[in-house]
C-alpha positions in Angstrom: 158.8 99.2 45.6 155.3 100.6 45.1 154.0 98.1 42.6 155.2 94.5 43.3 156.6 92.1 40.8 155.7 89.2 43.1 152.3 87.7 43.4 149.6 90.3 44.0 145.9 90.1 44.8 143.5 92.4 43.2 139.8 93.0 43.6 137.2 95.8 43.3 135.0 97.3 45.9 132.0 99.6 45.8 132.6 103.0 47.3 131.2 106.4 47.7 130.9 109.3 50.2 127.9 110.6 52.1 127.7 113.4 49.5 127.7 111.2 46.4 124.6 109.6 44.9 126.3 107.0 42.7 128.5 104.2 43.8 132.0 104.0 42.2 134.1 101.0 41.4 137.5 101.2 43.1 140.4 98.8 42.5 142.2 97.4 45.4 145.7 95.9 45.0 147.3 93.9 47.7 151.0 93.1 48.0 153.3 91.5 50.6 155.4 94.6 50.8 152.6 96.3 52.7 152.0 93.5 55.2 152.3 94.3 58.9 155.5 92.2 59.0 157.1 93.9 56.0 160.7 95.0 55.9 159.7 98.2 54.1 159.4 100.8 56.8 157.1 103.3 55.0 154.9 100.7 53.5 154.7 98.4 56.6 151.1 97.7 57.5 149.7 100.7 55.6 146.7 101.1 53.3 147.2 103.9 50.7 144.8 105.6 48.4 146.8 106.4 45.3 144.1 107.9 43.1 140.3 108.3 42.8 140.1 104.6 41.8 143.1 102.8 43.3 143.8 101.7 46.9 146.9 99.7 47.8 146.9 97.4 50.8 148.9 94.6 52.4 148.1 91.0 51.4 147.4 90.3 55.1 144.8 93.1 55.2 143.2 91.8 52.0 143.0 88.3 53.5 141.4 89.7 56.6 138.9 91.7 54.6 138.1 88.9 52.1 137.7 86.2 54.8 135.6 88.2 57.2 132.0 86.7 57.2 130.6 90.1 58.1 132.1 91.6 54.9 130.0 89.2 52.9 126.9 90.9 54.3 127.9 94.4 53.3 126.0 95.8 50.3 125.3 99.1 48.7 122.0 99.1 50.6 123.8 98.6 53.9 127.2 100.1 53.6 129.9 100.4 56.3 131.1 103.7 57.6 133.7 104.5 60.2 131.8 104.3 63.5 132.0 107.5 65.5 133.8 109.1 62.5 137.2 108.1 63.9 139.5 105.1 63.5 141.9 106.1 66.2 140.0 107.5 69.1 138.7 104.5 71.2 136.8 106.7 73.7 134.7 108.2 70.9 134.2 104.8 69.3 133.1 103.2 72.6 130.8 106.1 73.3 128.8 105.4 70.1 128.7 101.6 70.9 131.5 100.6 68.5 134.5 98.4 69.4 137.6 100.4 70.4 139.5 99.2 67.4 138.2 99.6 63.8 137.3 96.7 61.6 138.9 96.0 58.2 135.7 97.2 56.6 135.9 100.5 58.4 139.5 101.0 57.3 138.3 100.4 53.7 135.6 103.0 54.2 138.2 105.4 55.4 140.4 104.8 52.3 137.3 105.2 50.1 136.9 108.7 51.8 140.4 109.4 50.5 139.4 108.4 47.0 136.8 111.3 47.1 139.6 113.6 48.1 141.7 112.4 45.2 138.8 113.1 42.8 138.4 116.6 44.3 142.1 117.6 44.3 143.2 115.6 41.2 147.0 116.0 40.6 147.4 117.9 43.9 146.0 115.0 46.0 149.3 113.1 46.6 151.4 116.1 47.5 148.7 117.9 49.5 147.1 115.0 51.4 150.1 112.7 51.3 152.3 115.3 53.0 150.2 115.2 56.2 148.5 111.8 56.2 151.1 110.1 58.4 150.0 112.4 61.2 146.6 110.6 61.4 143.4 111.8 62.9 143.3 114.5 65.5 142.4 118.0 66.5 145.0 120.0 64.6 144.7 121.5 61.1 147.0 119.0 59.6 144.6 116.2 60.6 141.9 117.6 58.5 142.2 115.1 55.6 142.3 112.1 57.8 139.3 113.3 59.9 137.4 114.0 56.7 138.2 110.6 55.1 136.9 108.8 58.3 133.7 110.9 58.4 132.6 110.6 54.7 133.7 107.3 53.3 131.2 104.4 52.6 132.2 100.9 51.8 129.5 99.1 49.8 131.1 95.7 49.7 133.4 93.6 47.4 132.3 93.3 43.8 131.4 89.6 43.2 133.7 87.8 40.8 136.3 90.6 40.9 139.0 88.8 42.9 142.1 88.0 40.8 145.5 86.6 41.7 148.5 87.4 39.5 152.0 86.1 39.7 
């Protein structure tokens, strides 16, 4: 269920947080079970950080990210961060001049923020952060990890030549 036996797409991205100096290589695995139209209710349309160097996404999200001309312009010198520090609050996003809905690159930056949490909390990451991540961003204490991921993650682009398709 979590790791597909069907065709999967894999690539690497550059990521770091605002507190890190060095860029890290992060693997991204895409599978159809995570697509927006998936029959798997808990995986449907979701991007998940599994560890400090692994993010799982839907094949449809990966296609969106890989085929966006703006993503080709993203580099370590001009990384993408979540505008307004939030994915889900259109009022805050609009107030800072961002579109009301986040781009695929911003969602990747958010997931990269989670990879830093996975580095910090190690084996406690999945039970600690995973237990409350479905609540999303917001003003409550249980939204802390989602809010932090949106405010610290930086997406430095797709690593050239790292795209692989397996069947």
